[in-house]
C-alpha positions, -999 to +999 in steps of 0.1 A: +933+467-095+904+469-071+891+502-059+888+509-022+856+528-014+858+555+012+827+561+032+809+593+024+806+618+051+770+631+052+765+668+047+755+683+080+719+693+083+696+709+109+659+704+110+642+738+116+621+725+145+653+713+162+670+747+156+640+765+171+639+741+201+677+745+208+674+783+207+645+782+231+664+758+253+695+781+253+673+812+261+655+792+288+689+783+303+701+819+303+670+829+322+673+800+347+639+785+338+638+747+341+620+724+317+592+716+341+583+753+345+582+758+308+561+727+304+537+740+330+535+773+313+527+756+280+502+732+296+521+701+285+541+674+304+578+678+309+584+649+284+562+665+258+580+698+263+614+680+260+603+667+226+595+702+215+630+714+225+646+685+207+626+690+176+611+655+178+577+672+179+570+704+159+560+735+180+527+750+170+522+787+167+504+789+200+533+771+218+557+793+201+539+824+214+538+809+249+575+801+248+584+836+237+562+851+264+577+828+291+612+840+279+601+877+281+603+880+243+579+887+215+576+860+189+594+882+164+623+887+189+625+849+194+624+842+157+650+869+150+673+850+174+665+817+156+673+833+122+706+848+135+717+813+145+704+798+113+726+822+093+756+813+115+753+776+111+745+778+073+778+798+071+794+766+086+780+745+058+750+731+076+718+728+055+685+739+073+658+714+064+621+713+071+622+681+090+644+652+100+655+631+070+664+595+070+702+602+077+706+606+115+743+611+112+738+644+092+714+657+119+738+647+147+766+666+131+743+696+127+732+695+163+768+692+175+778+723+156+747+741+169+755+732+204+789+748+200+773+780+187+749+782+216+774+771+242+752+742+254 
């Protein structure tokens, strides 16, 4: 008798830089600020800013401060919003990780669930 193996569904995960970027993106959208304007405020190109929002590039503390300021928030207010979302998605079984791992499917599942929470 041969065993049929079933594919393992990866455990969803969310890299923290992606979580931060998606919360910034959501807040930016609520305020009607486009990516080009945010990029200009941070002094980076629009494509560089896009990589910050997607989590492909990690936001440094100065960029975090500038993003919060552009959104009319303090850094602590912005981070509190990130932590609320983090708790919500962890409650859905998504693991928050430091950076992208080698399993893109797990990150995609996490991003899809995050998008549903943020209404993007």
